[in-house]
Each structure stands twice: as C-alpha cells, then as structure tokens.
C-alpha positions, 0 to 999 in steps of 0.5 A, a space after each residue: 082454348 081447349 081445342 088448341 090445348 088438345 092440339 098441344 097435347 097431341 104434339 107432345 105425345 108425338 114428340 115424346 114418342 119420336 124424340 127419345 134419342 134427344 131426350 136421353 142425351 139431354 140435348 139443349 132446349 133450342 133443339 127440343 123446342 125446334 123438334 116440338 115445333 115440328 109436331 105443333 105445326 102438324 096439329 095447326 093446319 092453316 097456321 104458321 108455326 115459328 121458333 123465336 119469331 120476333 116480328 108482327 108484320 113489319 114491326 119488331 116485338 118489343 114490350 113497353 118500357 119498364 116491363 120485367 122481360 127484356 127485349 134485348 136478345 144478346 143473352 137469348 133472354 128476349 120477349 121472343 117466344 120459343 114457339 108461336 102459332 100465328 098468321 104472319 101476314 094478318 097478323 093474328 097471334 093464337 098461341 105462344 109456347 115456352 119450353 123448359 127442360 127439367 134440368 134448367 136451373 134458371 129461374 122459371 119466373 123469366 118464362 112466366 113473366 114472358 108469357 104474362 107479357 105476351 098474353 097481356 091484352 093491353 099490348 098490340 101483339 097479344 097472343 090469345 093463349 100462352 103455354 109453359 111446359 117443362 120437359 122431363 126425359 120421359 114426361 112433362 114435369 109441369 105446365 101452366 096456361 096463360 090468358 089475359 096477362 096471367 095464369 089461367 088457373 082453371 085452364 092450367 088444371 084442366 091442361 095438367 089433368 089432360 096431360 096426366 090422362 094422356 100419360 104425359 104427366 105423372 101424379 105425385 102421391 099427394 095427388 098434385 101434378 108435377 
C-alpha cells in the first residue's frame, strides 16, 4: 500500500507544480479531479485511471440497499469514486480517490462513507485502498486512507507525514496535520 500512496504523493506534487492557474482561480472540483487524474495516470503504468467510473466489467457499481451512500447520480452524489486506478477488463480495483476542495461546504461524511463502502471487503467490487484528499490552493489541507471498509489510522498518519515531508501539507503549531 505504501508504494501506491507514494505514487499518489508524486501525482500531487506534479499537480501542485503544474496547476496553479486552476487553483488560483478556484475552479470546480471536477476540473481539479480530472487534472489530478492525469498525473495519477502517469504514476500507475499498466493500470487504467478513470474519473467517475461506474462499471465493473458489464455491471454497474451499486451498493447494497440500506447503504449510507446513494447510487443515484442525478445530484452528482453517487457511489462512483472521483478517480479510480484499476484494470477494467479483469476487473481489478486497486485505488479509489475522493477529492475535495478546501472551500467545499458539503459535509465530508459523504466522501468518508463512500470510501468506507468502496473499500468494504464484503462488496463484490471492493477497492484495495481508498484515499481522501482535501485540496487547498497551495497544499493538501487534510487526508485520510481507507482499507477494509474503514479509516486505516496508521496508514493515514504515515500518508500525512509523507505529504508534510514532501512539502504538500502544513503542520499546525500544535504538531497536528491539517
């Protein structure tokens, strides 16, 4: 998993180095997600990288009834992850990435529930790892890593520290990541 997370960090480094124009002008999350996916794709040779991908083979991604996250995409709040790293034809789901902007006022719980569901080993399309990143104008403001249907605290702390060491995340005065 650390190999994949290091690739996400490399993609974020390139994204922040190249996409200042978009960040300075506060463009929408879908625009930022697409551009980040371009850099993610460069890191994952041999894998396909897609945005809002809603299939697994011929089947549409749907969560079990009663799930917190809706599979109805009419409002753009679906089970479909922002960015996926996978092999479409096998199917083999490696990584799901949810992207948020700092200025997003919608509850973060929707993205958290989505990553919990997408990494739940009891669903037939589970992703090995999920990553939630909140993009600030100059740096990542927060991050979480999901494995096995929940937050992987040690991996989340490791990832945040790697982001900080890479200059992509600031440390508050109290030493906590933000």
